[in-house]
N, C-alpha and C positions, 0 to 999 in steps of 0.2 A: 138935749141930757149927757153929759161926759161917763166917757165908767168907775173915772176917778169922783163922782157927783153919786153916783148908782152902788159904787162901793163902800159911801161915808154915808150914805141912808140904809144899807143891810147893817153898818156898825152902831147905826145911830139907834138902831131896831133891839137891836142887839143888846143891847146896853139896858132900854129900856128896861126890855123884862127879865134883862139880871136884874136891874137893881130893885126890878118892881120883887122881886122872888126875896133878893137878897134884903127889905125893907125890917120882914117881923123879923127871919130868920138872926139878923143878927141881932136887935132890939134884942130878943131872947134865947140870947146868948148859946146859939148854937154850932157859931162859928167861932174857929179858932180865931187868935189874933194871924196865926202866916197865912188863913184866908183871909180872911180882910186886908191884910197886905199885898197879899194877892190881884184879889181885886181891885183894890189900888194903882197897881202898875195899868190891870186892864185897862179900867181908866184913862188914864195916862195915856197907853197907848191909842189910845179914840179920840183924845182933848191932840196928841199932835196931830191927826189927818184933817186935824176940824183950822187948826190956826198953819197946817201949809195948807189947804189945799188951792187948787191954782199954782200952786210954787214946784217950781224946779228942784229936785234933790239937790245938794251941795253935790259936787260931785267925793270920794273916794279918792284922798291924797298916800299913798305909803312914799315914806321920805326915805330909803335905805342909805340915807351917805352914812350914819353914822353906824352901818348895822356891820359885827364883829363876824371876820370872813373868817 
């Protein structure tokens, strides 16, 4: 098992736990719209990690050719 896979496994476990607690609370109206959006952002982070597993990240390229001096 790679360190990346171990990290993704921990993210999945945390997500399952987070969703388990959130499901009833959201259904009962205990979460604000902003809190629900934040949960969505966290889920997007996990989804991106799952989709990108085993791939090298894209290098960051900064083009300064048009920068004002």
